[in-house]
Backbone as CSV, one residue per row, in Angstrom:
resi,resn,N_x,N_y,N_z,CA_x,CA_y,CA_z,C_x,C_y,C_z
1,MET,17.956,0.687,12.190,18.242,1.750,13.141,17.001,1.976,13.978
2,GLY,17.089,1.630,15.301,15.843,1.531,16.031,14.989,0.487,15.333
3,ALA,13.707,0.757,15.174,12.835,-0.143,14.408,12.793,0.212,12.923
4,TRP,13.437,1.318,12.522,13.487,1.673,11.096,14.353,0.645,10.355
5,CYS,13.790,0.032,9.321,14.521,-1.051,8.642,14.632,-0.862,7.135
6,PHE,13.967,0.141,6.579,13.965,0.316,5.115,13.651,1.769,4.820
7,LEU,14.363,2.347,3.830,14.127,3.727,3.425,14.262,3.809,1.913
8,ASP,13.180,4.168,1.244,13.177,4.356,-0.211,13.000,5.846,-0.480
9,HIS,14.093,6.498,-0.871,14.089,7.932,-1.164,14.030,8.089,-2.682
10,TYR,12.898,8.530,-3.203,12.708,8.527,-4.652,12.376,9.921,-5.179
11,GLY,12.760,10.146,-6.443,12.458,11.399,-7.115,13.511,12.471,-6.858
12,PRO,13.255,13.701,-7.370,12.030,14.065,-8.088,11.958,13.439,-9.482
13,ASP,10.803,12.818,-9.782,10.568,12.147,-11.058,9.530,12.919,-11.873
14,ASP,9.868,13.195,-13.126,8.917,13.792,-14.062,7.966,12.681,-14.503
15,VAL,6.740,12.739,-14.026,5.784,11.667,-14.278,5.500,11.513,-15.768
16,ALA,5.587,12.604,-16.528,5.365,12.520,-17.976,6.398,11.630,-18.643
17,LEU,7.589,11.518,-18.040,8.655,10.689,-18.603,8.699,9.300,-17.989
18,THR,8.456,9.202,-16.684,8.616,7.920,-15.973,7.331,7.113,-15.883
19,GLY,6.187,7.764,-16.061,4.910,7.067,-15.872,4.416,7.092,-14.446
20,GLY,5.228,7.644,-13.542,4.800,7.767,-12.157,4.850,6.453,-11.407
21,MET,4.159,6.417,-10.281,4.108,5.221,-9.438,2.862,4.409,-9.774
22,GLN,3.064,3.152,-10.111,1.955,2.246,-10.413,2.277,0.900,-9.776
23,VAL,1.835,0.711,-8.543,2.122,-0.507,-7.792,0.800,-1.197,-7.463
24,PRO,0.449,-2.266,-8.207,-0.804,-2.985,-7.955,-0.831,-3.611,-6.555
25,PRO,-1.950,-4.186,-6.144,-2.056,-4.785,-4.810,-0.930,-5.783,-4.523
26,HIS,-0.349,-5.653,-3.341,0.747,-6.511,-2.911,0.670,-6.652,-1.390
27,PRO,1.306,-7.667,-0.807,1.138,-7.955,0.616,2.257,-7.369,1.487
28,HIS,1.986,-7.313,2.787,3.008,-6.997,3.783,2.715,-7.785,5.051
29,THR,3.768,-8.101,5.800,3.630,-8.697,7.125,4.675,-8.092,8.054
30,GLY,4.339,-8.004,9.345,5.303,-7.716,10.383,5.916,-6.335,10.392
31,LEU,5.269,-5.346,9.756,5.879,-4.016,9.645,4.822,-2.926,9.611
32,GLN,5.295,-1.684,9.665,4.476,-0.518,9.363,5.117,0.221,8.200
33,THR,4.305,0.686,7.239,4.800,1.539,6.162,4.529,2.993,6.536
34,VAL,5.551,3.834,6.352,5.460,5.258,6.672,5.684,6.018,5.372
35,SER,4.624,6.628,4.837,4.706,7.318,3.543,4.704,8.821,3.768
36,TRP,5.690,9.507,3.132,5.853,10.957,3.304,6.294,11.552,1.979
37,LEU,5.537,12.531,1.479,5.805,13.134,0.169,6.337,14.554,0.292
38,PHE,7.211,14.913,-0.660,7.657,16.289,-0.826,6.893,16.976,-1.963
39,SER,6.527,16.213,-2.994,5.699,16.745,-4.076,4.956,15.585,-4.727
40,GLY,3.829,15.921,-5.369,3.005,14.899,-6.008,1.890,14.421,-5.100
41,GLU,1.255,13.360,-5.542,0.096,12.823,-4.830,-0.026,11.335,-5.154
42,ILE,-0.258,10.505,-4.138,-0.379,9.057,-4.317,-1.714,8.582,-3.764
43,GLU,-2.381,7.727,-4.538,-3.647,7.135,-4.108,-3.368,5.789,-3.438
44,HIS,-3.788,5.672,-2.193,-3.603,4.454,-1.410,-4.943,3.740,-1.252
45,ARG,-4.939,2.441,-1.557,-6.083,1.567,-1.269,-5.554,0.344,-0.531
46,ASP,-6.334,-0.182,0.411,-5.890,-1.394,1.097,-7.054,-2.333,1.361
47,SER,-6.715,-3.524,1.858,-7.713,-4.574,2.051,-8.594,-4.348,3.266
48,LEU,-8.339,-3.270,4.025,-9.262,-2.868,5.089,-10.421,-2.053,4.530
49,GLY,-10.305,-1.654,3.259,-11.302,-0.776,2.653,-10.879,0.684,2.657
50,THR,-9.665,0.966,3.120,-9.154,2.339,3.139,-8.922,2.845,1.723
51,HIS,-9.350,4.075,1.474,-9.046,4.764,0.215,-8.635,6.178,0.597
52,CYS,-7.341,6.495,0.454,-6.810,7.746,0.979,-5.727,8.277,0.047
53,LEU,-5.594,9.589,-0.009,-4.533,10.208,-0.794,-3.366,10.573,0.113
54,VAL,-2.147,10.326,-0.380,-0.925,10.768,0.289,-0.523,12.086,-0.363
55,ARG,-0.404,13.142,0.435,-0.034,14.460,-0.079,1.179,14.978,0.685
56,PRO,1.894,15.962,0.115,3.047,16.524,0.818,2.668,17.057,2.195
57,GLY,3.521,16.741,3.179,3.291,17.215,4.538,2.248,16.438,5.306
58,GLU,1.802,15.299,4.760,0.792,14.487,5.427,1.312,13.059,5.577
59,LEU,1.095,12.480,6.738,1.566,11.132,7.024,0.489,10.106,6.714
60,ASN,0.865,9.072,5.975,0.044,7.866,5.866,0.837,6.725,6.485
61,LEU,0.290,6.103,7.521,0.956,5.011,8.213,0.057,3.785,8.180
62,MET,0.571,2.698,7.611,-0.184,1.451,7.502,0.498,0.365,8.337
63,THR,-0.263,-0.240,9.221,0.233,-1.345,10.034,-0.148,-2.654,9.368
64,ALA,0.861,-3.438,8.979,0.581,-4.713,8.318,0.217,-5.789,9.327
65,GLY,0.980,-5.865,10.434,0.705,-6.883,11.429,0.729,-8.281,10.827
66,HIS,-0.320,-9.063,11.121,-0.392,-10.438,10.634,-0.458,-10.511,9.116
67,GLY,-1.030,-9.466,8.486,-1.086,-9.468,7.033,-2.063,-8.444,6.492
68,ILE,-1.657,-7.768,5.410,-2.500,-6.797,4.730,-2.041,-6.733,3.283
69,SER,-2.886,-6.227,2.403,-2.460,-5.919,1.039,-2.906,-4.498,0.708
70,HIS,-2.129,-3.832,-0.168,-2.489,-2.465,-0.553,-1.900,-2.148,-1.919
71,SER,-2.368,-1.043,-2.487,-1.867,-0.561,-3.775,-1.471,0.897,-3.627
72,GLU,-0.542,1.342,-4.500,-0.050,2.715,-4.473,0.099,3.207,-5.903
73,ASP,-0.619,4.299,-6.242,-0.596,4.827,-7.601,-0.567,6.347,-7.558
74,SER,0.358,6.955,-8.297,0.339,8.407,-8.393,-0.907,8.838,-9.155
75,THR,-1.437,9.998,-8.803,-2.696,10.461,-9.382,-2.452,11.210,-10.685
76,PRO,-3.503,11.371,-11.523,-3.353,12.128,-12.776,-2.926,13.573,-12.545
77,ALA,-3.187,14.115,-11.338,-2.806,15.499,-11.051,-1.326,15.655,-10.775
78,THR,-0.614,14.553,-10.608,0.802,14.606,-10.249,1.671,14.881,-11.475
79,THR,2.529,15.884,-11.378,3.494,16.169,-12.440,4.906,15.763,-12.023
80,VAL,5.272,16.017,-10.762,6.578,15.633,-10.222,6.345,14.829,-8.951
81,LEU,6.859,13.609,-8.939,6.691,12.722,-7.786,8.012,12.649,-7.024
82,HIS,7.947,12.922,-5.713,9.167,13.038,-4.923,8.807,12.766,-3.468
83,GLY,9.442,11.781,-2.879,9.111,11.486,-1.496,9.940,10.367,-0.904
84,VAL,9.449,9.848,0.196,10.132,8.803,0.950,9.094,7.809,1.434
85,GLN,9.398,6.522,1.307,8.647,5.520,2.055,9.625,4.777,2.950
86,LEU,9.240,4.669,4.214,10.052,3.971,5.197,9.240,2.831,5.789
87,TRP,9.959,1.818,6.277,9.314,0.732,7.015,9.881,0.697,8.426
88,THR,9.037,0.302,9.359,9.498,-0.003,10.715,9.105,-1.436,11.048
89,VAL,9.996,-2.132,11.762,9.724,-3.503,12.200,8.771,-3.471,13.387
90,LEU,7.766,-4.324,13.364,6.953,-4.521,14.560,7.701,-5.452,15.505
91,PRO,7.879,-5.072,16.772,8.622,-5.937,17.698,7.894,-7.264,17.921
92,GLU,8.625,-8.228,18.439,8.133,-9.595,18.595,6.739,-9.650,19.219
93,ARG,6.516,-8.886,20.263,5.245,-8.987,20.992,4.060,-8.468,20.173
94,ASP,4.327,-7.650,19.140,3.245,-6.997,18.395,3.197,-7.376,16.927
95,ARG,4.041,-8.284,16.489,4.194,-8.468,15.043,2.983,-9.111,14.375
96,ASP,2.088,-9.716,15.154,0.884,-10.320,14.582,-0.376,-9.541,14.929
97,VAL,-0.244,-8.250,15.232,-1.431,-7.445,15.540,-2.324,-7.333,14.305
98,ALA,-3.554,-6.931,14.549,-4.487,-6.723,13.444,-4.018,-5.548,12.584
99,PRO,-4.209,-5.616,11.274,-3.808,-4.497,10.405,-4.611,-3.235,10.714
100,ALA,-4.015,-2.088,10.381,-4.660,-0.802,10.674,-4.089,0.262,9.746
101,PHE,-4.740,1.423,9.742,-4.288,2.546,8.906,-4.558,3.849,9.644
102,GLN,-3.565,4.764,9.624,-3.736,6.102,10.200,-3.265,7.159,9.211
103,HIS,-4.005,8.267,9.200,-3.633,9.439,8.393,-3.527,10.621,9.346
104,HIS,-2.441,11.392,9.233,-2.228,12.502,10.161,-1.559,13.651,9.430
105,VAL,-2.027,14.874,9.707,-1.423,16.085,9.155,-0.744,16.825,10.305
106,PRO,0.579,16.704,10.439,1.252,17.370,11.555,1.300,18.881,11.361
107,PRO,1.224,19.638,12.450,1.325,21.099,12.318,2.733,21.518,11.945
108,VAL,2.841,22.693,11.360,4.139,23.290,11.055,4.602,24.060,12.287
109,THR,5.749,23.647,12.844,6.268,24.262,14.063,7.473,25.132,13.728
110,PRO,7.397,26.449,13.984,8.575,27.301,13.730,9.721,26.958,14.687
111,VAL,10.937,26.917,14.154,12.148,26.736,14.960,13.169,27.762,14.489
112,ALA,14.283,27.879,15.201,15.315,28.843,14.831,15.806,28.572,13.410
113,GLY,15.547,29.509,12.532,16.037,29.399,11.162,15.188,28.564,10.233
114,GLY,14.010,28.118,10.670,13.205,27.290,9.783,11.948,26.753,10.429
115,GLU,11.591,25.518,10.089,10.360,24.903,10.576,10.505,23.400,10.595
116,VAL,9.639,22.747,11.386,9.683,21.297,11.512,8.258,20.759,11.535
117,ARG,8.074,19.584,10.945,6.817,18.843,10.996,7.103,17.484,11.642
118,VAL,6.582,17.249,12.822,6.831,16.017,13.561,5.694,15.037,13.264
119,PHE,5.995,13.976,12.494,4.931,13.042,12.119,4.902,11.790,12.994
120,LEU,5.998,11.470,13.687,6.010,10.362,14.640,6.819,10.763,15.868
121,GLY,6.365,10.353,17.038,7.115,10.603,18.256,7.119,12.060,18.669
122,SER,8.170,12.460,19.399,8.258,13.807,19.956,9.583,14.458,19.583
123,LEU,9.513,15.754,19.242,10.698,16.531,18.893,10.329,18.005,18.948
124,ALA,11.239,18.829,19.434,11.079,20.285,19.413,9.777,20.742,20.063
125,GLY,9.376,20.032,21.107,8.163,20.413,21.824,6.870,19.939,21.207
126,GLU,6.926,19.227,20.096,5.732,18.697,19.436,5.691,17.174,19.583
127,THR,4.493,16.628,19.736,4.305,15.181,19.841,3.217,14.738,18.882
128,SER,3.525,13.761,18.054,2.541,13.205,17.127,1.581,12.288,17.876
129,PRO,0.277,12.339,17.553,-0.686,11.449,18.195,-0.716,10.050,17.594
130,VAL,0.056,9.817,16.522,0.022,8.526,15.830,0.771,7.488,16.667
131,PRO,0.120,6.368,17.006,0.774,5.371,17.861,1.836,4.577,17.112
132,THR,2.912,4.240,17.832,3.939,3.350,17.308,4.125,2.202,18.288
133,PHE,4.744,1.121,17.830,4.876,-0.080,18.648,6.223,-0.166,19.356
134,SER,7.120,0.766,19.062,8.375,0.924,19.790,8.691,2.409,19.772
135,PRO,9.531,2.893,20.697,9.827,4.326,20.746,10.526,4.805,19.473
136,LEU,9.919,5.791,18.788,10.421,6.293,17.506,10.256,7.802,17.439
137,VAL,10.996,8.416,16.520,10.761,9.803,16.156,10.935,9.931,14.653
138,GLY,10.119,10.773,14.039,10.236,11.058,12.617,9.764,12.478,12.352
139,ALA,10.554,13.270,11.611,10.190,14.664,11.357,10.842,15.155,10.086
140,GLU,10.151,16.069,9.400,10.755,16.811,8.298,11.217,18.152,8.837
141,VAL,12.467,18.503,8.529,13.055,19.763,8.990,13.455,20.595,7.774
142,ARG,13.066,21.866,7.781,13.484,22.803,6.728,14.202,23.972,7.376
143,LEU,15.381,24.314,6.857,16.151,25.449,7.349,16.498,26.387,6.207
144,ARG,16.495,27.667,6.508,16.875,28.661,5.511,18.389,28.628,5.274
145,PRO,18.860,29.111,4.126,20.302,29.108,3.849,21.081,29.788,4.968
146,GLY,22.131,29.122,5.436,22.983,29.679,6.469,22.470,29.524,7.882
147,ALA,21.295,28.913,8.069,20.699,28.792,9.406,21.335,27.646,10.184
148,THR,21.366,27.795,11.513,21.816,26.755,12.429,20.716,26.480,13.433
149,TRP,20.419,25.198,13.645,19.383,24.814,14.604,19.901,23.677,15.475
150,THR,19.840,23.858,16.783,20.205,22.812,17.731,18.945,22.291,18.406
151,VAL,18.763,20.971,18.365,17.558,20.366,18.922,17.948,19.280,19.913
152,GLU,17.265,19.252,21.049,17.482,18.194,22.024,16.842,16.903,21.522
153,VAL,17.558,15.783,21.721,17.047,14.485,21.298,17.202,13.487,22.443
154,ASP,16.486,12.379,22.342,16.522,11.342,23.368,17.868,10.615,23.303
155,PRO,18.666,10.645,24.367,19.996,10.019,24.297,19.961,8.501,24.225
156,SER,18.804,7.878,24.493,18.708,6.425,24.379,18.460,5.981,22.938
157,PHE,18.169,6.939,22.053,17.848,6.640,20.655,19.104,6.609,19.790
158,GLU,19.035,5.812,18.708,19.863,6.020,17.530,19.166,7.079,16.675
159,HIS,19.954,7.881,15.937,19.351,8.892,15.067,20.020,8.879,13.694
160,ALA,19.277,9.338,12.694,19.843,9.525,11.359,19.167,10.709,10.705
161,VAL,19.906,11.370,9.832,19.384,12.520,9.095,19.593,12.269,7.611
162,LEU,18.487,12.253,6.854,18.525,12.077,5.405,18.453,13.447,4.742
163,VAL,19.417,13.744,3.883,19.445,15.035,3.199,18.668,14.923,1.890
164,ASP,17.560,15.656,1.811,16.769,15.643,0.575,17.114,16.818,-0.331
165,ALA,17.321,17.976,0.242,17.635,19.164,-0.556,18.621,20.033,0.214
166,GLY,19.600,20.586,-0.488,20.596,21.436,0.137,21.781,20.638,0.657
167,SER,22.688,21.325,1.326,23.865,20.701,1.928,23.797,20.889,3.435
168,LEU,24.084,19.838,4.159,23.894,19.798,5.603,25.211,19.533,6.314
169,THR,25.337,20.113,7.503,26.384,19.730,8.441,25.715,19.416,9.772
170,VAL,25.981,18.220,10.318,25.441,17.821,11.619,26.598,17.674,12.598
171,ASP,26.603,18.511,13.622,27.662,18.474,14.636,29.050,18.507,13.987
172,GLY,29.180,19.333,12.932,30.471,19.503,12.274,30.776,18.508,11.184
173,VAL,29.906,17.509,10.982,30.133,16.500,9.939,29.277,16.848,8.722
174,PRO,29.895,17.076,7.547,29.113,17.472,6.367,28.453,16.275,5.682
175,ALA,27.332,16.564,5.032,26.634,15.552,4.224,25.965,16.244,3.055
176,PRO,26.282,15.826,1.833,25.604,16.397,0.667,24.230,15.772,0.475
177,ARG,23.547,16.242,-0.532,22.218,15.751,-0.865,22.238,14.237,-1.101
178,ASP,21.165,13.583,-0.691,20.941,12.140,-0.878,21.803,11.273,0.031
179,HIS,22.472,11.872,1.010,23.250,11.094,1.969,22.501,10.977,3.300
180,LEU,22.887,9.979,4.078,22.279,9.704,5.378,23.372,9.742,6.438
181,LEU,23.201,10.582,7.452,24.134,10.643,8.573,23.549,9.890,9.753
182,TYR,24.398,9.106,10.438,23.960,8.290,11.574,24.651,8.749,12.848
183,ARG,23.881,8.796,13.958,24.448,9.063,15.273,24.014,7.944,16.213
184,ALA,24.983,7.380,16.942,24.721,6.297,17.884,24.052,6.836,19.148
185,PRO,23.477,5.950,19.958,22.910,6.388,21.242,23.950,7.112,22.098
186,GLY,23.482,8.003,22.951,24.361,8.788,23.806,24.340,10.259,23.455
187,THR,23.769,10.600,22.308,23.684,11.989,21.871,22.500,12.679,22.533
188,THR,22.727,13.827,23.142,21.641,14.567,23.796,21.084,15.687,22.920
189,SER,21.834,16.078,21.891,21.349,17.118,20.984,22.013,16.958,19.627
190,LEU,21.389,17.526,18.617,21.941,17.564,17.263,21.944,19.015,16.806
191,THR,23.041,19.437,16.215,23.125,20.786,15.660,23.191,20.683,14.144
192,LEU,22.151,21.201,13.491,22.043,21.150,12.036,22.379,22.524,11.464
193,TYR,23.252,22.520,10.456,23.649,23.765,9.796,23.383,23.635,8.301
194,ALA,22.667,24.613,7.740,22.361,24.623,6.313,23.382,25.482,5.584
195,ALA,23.941,24.954,4.503,24.914,25.713,3.711,24.284,27.027,3.260
196,PRO,25.077,28.099,3.183,24.514,29.418,2.862,24.089,29.579,1.413
197,ASP,24.565,28.695,0.524,24.182,28.822,-0.876,22.916,28.014,-1.141
198,GLY,22.283,28.248,-2.271,21.111,27.476,-2.669,19.822,27.983,-2.042
199,ASP,18.815,27.118,-2.062,17.472,27.496,-1.627,17.155,27.053,-0.202
200,GLY,18.153,26.573,0.524,17.889,26.119,1.883,17.977,24.612,1.991
201,LEU,17.649,24.118,3.172,17.843,22.716,3.515,16.518,22.044,3.817
202,ARG,16.363,20.827,3.308,15.223,19.992,3.692,15.760,18.606,4.020
203,VAL,15.501,18.136,5.246,15.992,16.838,5.684,14.874,16.086,6.389
204,LEU,15.075,14.788,6.491,14.221,13.928,7.294,15.053,13.446,8.479
205,LEU,14.575,13.701,9.680,15.254,13.261,10.894,14.456,12.102,11.488
206,ILE,15.104,10.947,11.635,14.452,9.780,12.204,15.298,9.221,13.332
207,GLY,14.666,8.485,14.222,15.404,7.890,15.327,14.537,6.893,16.054
208,GLY,15.172,6.134,16.936,14.425,5.157,17.709,15.297,4.418,18.695
209,LEU,14.645,3.795,19.668,15.338,2.957,20.633,15.832,1.704,19.922
210,PRO,17.111,1.322,20.088,17.599,0.112,19.419,16.660,-1.068,19.665
211,LEU,16.326,-1.779,18.582,15.298,-2.813,18.663,15.775,-4.054,19.406
212,GLY,17.029,-4.458,19.188,17.546,-5.615,19.898,16.930,-6.932,19.482
213,GLU,16.420,-7.002,18.235,15.823,-8.240,17.726,16.379,-8.522,16.340
214,GLN,16.390,-9.795,15.956,16.798,-10.174,14.611,15.567,-10.438,13.758
215,VAL,15.624,-10.023,12.500,14.498,-10.217,11.592,15.010,-10.707,10.245
216,VAL,14.114,-11.361,9.507,14.370,-11.723,8.117,13.496,-10.829,7.249
217,MET,14.119,-10.080,6.338,13.403,-9.230,5.393,13.576,-9.801,3.992
218,TRP,12.444,-10.020,3.319,12.506,-10.478,1.926,11.243,-10.015,1.216
219,TRP,11.416,-9.404,0.058,10.338,-8.797,-0.708,9.541,-7.882,0.220
220,ASN,8.255,-8.133,0.426,7.420,-7.265,1.272,7.128,-7.869,2.636
221,PHE,7.848,-8.928,2.982,7.574,-9.632,4.230,8.696,-9.408,5.245
222,ILE,8.318,-9.299,6.503,9.264,-9.352,7.604,8.838,-10.489,8.525
223,GLY,9.771,-11.400,8.791,9.533,-12.507,9.700,10.729,-12.687,10.607
224,ARG,10.728,-13.780,11.355,11.843,-14.049,12.249,12.762,-15.149,11.736
225,ASP,12.321,-15.881,10.729,13.198,-16.888,10.138,12.754,-17.171,8.710
226,HIS,13.547,-17.965,8.016,13.313,-18.301,6.611,11.940,-18.935,6.409
227,ASP,11.600,-19.902,7.255,10.361,-20.654,7.072,9.136,-19.766,7.217
228,GLU,9.206,-18.783,8.081,8.077,-17.873,8.273,7.827,-17.043,7.017
229,VAL,8.887,-16.594,6.386,8.754,-15.817,5.156,8.232,-16.700,4.025
230,VAL,8.736,-17.922,3.924,8.255,-18.856,2.903,6.758,-19.118,3.080
231,ALA,6.323,-19.270,4.334,4.904,-19.539,4.604,4.043,-18.350,4.176
232,ALA,4.514,-17.113,4.430,3.753,-15.925,4.029,3.655,-15.837,2.510
233,ARG,4.762,-16.123,1.820,4.745,-16.100,0.363,3.786,-17.148,-0.189
234,THR,3.824,-18.348,0.371,2.954,-19.437,-0.088,1.489,-19.056,0.089
235,GLN,1.170,-18.443,1.216,-0.218,-18.066,1.469,-0.672,-16.958,0.521
236,TRP,0.203,-15.981,0.269,-0.149,-14.914,-0.678,-0.406,-15.489,-2.063
237,GLN,0.475,-16.367,-2.522,0.300,-16.955,-3.846,-1.008,-17.745,-3.932
238,ALA,-1.347,-18.446,-2.868,-2.592,-19.221,-2.856,-3.804,-18.301,-2.899
239,GLU,-3.723,-17.180,-2.202,-4.867,-16.266,-2.148,-5.103,-15.557,-3.477
240,ILE,-4.036,-15.272,-4.232,-4.240,-14.576,-5.503,-4.464,-15.550,-6.654
241,ALA,-4.238,-16.852,-6.428,-4.425,-17.830,-7.501,-5.888,-17.966,-7.872
242,ASP,-6.770,-17.818,-6.905,-8.205,-17.935,-7.143,-8.868,-16.700,-6.554
243,GLY,-9.188,-15.750,-7.400,-9.770,-14.503,-6.939,-11.116,-14.643,-6.269
244,SER,-11.778,-15.760,-6.471,-13.088,-15.955,-5.854,-12.991,-16.615,-4.490
245,ALA,-11.795,-17.131,-4.137,-11.626,-17.824,-2.862,-11.480,-16.814,-1.729
246,PRO,-11.785,-17.208,-0.498,-11.590,-16.299,0.634,-10.114,-15.916,0.772
247,ALA,-9.881,-14.731,1.294,-8.521,-14.263,1.501,-8.372,-13.827,2.959
248,PRO,-8.316,-14.785,3.876,-8.404,-14.434,5.295,-7.208,-13.687,5.847
249,ARG,-6.013,-13.901,5.277,-4.832,-13.248,5.842,-4.570,-11.878,5.231
250,PHE,-4.471,-11.794,3.920,-4.071,-10.549,3.277,-5.243,-9.736,2.745
251,GLY,-6.411,-10.356,2.608,-7.576,-9.633,2.133,-7.460,-9.234,0.673
252,ARG,-8.393,-8.416,0.228,-8.407,-7.987,-1.164,-8.551,-6.477,-1.253
253,VAL,-7.847,-5.890,-2.216,-7.961,-4.464,-2.491,-9.043,-4.287,-3.543
254,ALA,-10.123,-3.643,-3.168,-11.266,-3.497,-4.071,-11.033,-2.384,-5.088
255,ARG,-11.600,-2.555,-6.254,-11.677,-1.529,-7.299,-10.322,-1.079,-7.826
256,HIS,-9.334,-1.972,-7.797,-8.077,-1.623,-8.462,-8.092,-2.217,-9.863
257,PRO,-7.640,-1.452,-10.873,-7.761,-1.928,-12.260,-6.820,-3.066,-12.627
258,HIS,-5.811,-3.354,-11.800,-4.833,-4.375,-12.143,-4.853,-5.513,-11.129
259,PRO,-4.501,-6.725,-11.557,-4.471,-7.861,-10.629,-3.334,-7.726,-9.624
260,PRO,-3.400,-8.469,-8.526,-2.331,-8.413,-7.521,-0.988,-8.868,-8.089
261,LEU,0.074,-8.360,-7.487,1.431,-8.727,-7.893,1.784,-10.111,-7.366
262,PRO,2.237,-11.023,-8.213,2.751,-12.298,-7.702,4.086,-12.090,-7.012
263,ALA,4.363,-12.909,-6.015,5.640,-12.812,-5.306,6.763,-13.376,-6.157
264,PRO,7.970,-12.820,-6.036,9.124,-13.413,-6.727,9.403,-14.818,-6.196
265,VAL,10.234,-15.544,-6.911,10.637,-16.876,-6.477,11.614,-16.752,-5.303
266,ILE,11.417,-17.575,-4.293,12.331,-17.582,-3.147,13.729,-18.008,-3.615
267,PRO,14.788,-17.348,-3.155,16.147,-17.759,-3.545,16.431,-19.214,-3.170
268,GLY,17.357,-19.820,-3.878,17.674,-21.211,-3.640,18.637,-21.402,-2.477
269,ALA,18.440,-20.649,-1.423,19.257,-20.755,-0.217,18.438,-20.225,0.938
270,ARG,18.803,-20.562,2.155,18.052,-20.084,3.314,18.343,-18.604,3.543
271,LEU,17.296,-17.876,3.905,17.433,-16.469,4.212,17.947,-16.320,5.639
272,HIS,18.956,-15.505,5.829,19.544,-15.328,7.144,19.024,-14.041,7.793
273,PRO,18.872,-14.044,9.095,18.372,-12.839,9.779,19.402,-11.737,9.823
274,ARG,18.922,-10.512,9.975,19.780,-9.355,10.162,19.468,-8.754,11.519
275,ALA,20.457,-8.184,12.154,20.256,-7.588,13.480,19.501,-6.271,13.328
């Protein structure tokens, strides 16, 4: 949807029972990771030398470009881990850019019946300073029980609303918790209504200009065809096989207690692109 290609909505997880998030160094190509938490704390390290904490209400955006590796681990202070990680495809012209990392704390903007935090793009009069490679919007919206909020949106965008807490109605269409509502281009506004019962509504609103490109997604790689993904996997495996050898594409994550994750075996068939 637009350049948004992956959404992992996880938790709330009791870390005492689940062990939390423990993801050793692993690679990415051709995408940006967008990390957003509702509760808990995650320690991010990457091969650029970045060491940063992901906290609720704060954006961590990592550009993989030609190649990067990073690790993600919930901290000892975390009791309940709950959040979202999304990926966006880098368009053809930018997919081999140099890797990068941005951290941003968006302001809390009051709106009718609640508040919004705009972490990417523009919405409700707020604009995020974080650069994107295609037109996008991303925001967390909270509404009080029974509140209605109408927001103008870009009619050239596709939009979707992920319900994290509460019950939502968008333009008369209901959606319970953990559901995603989609609106095609042509919409000039969205009207969000929070059910009057419960503790209110918390949703993630995302959108973007239709990408118009085909991509192959497999494991942590995004490419344009099967052979490109196979080549990225082969290079990652070669780089982690000898820890003393140079790692020119994906680099190394320093000071992580666990070795890098090996890539899964490629399926015994060609990977087909998705629109």
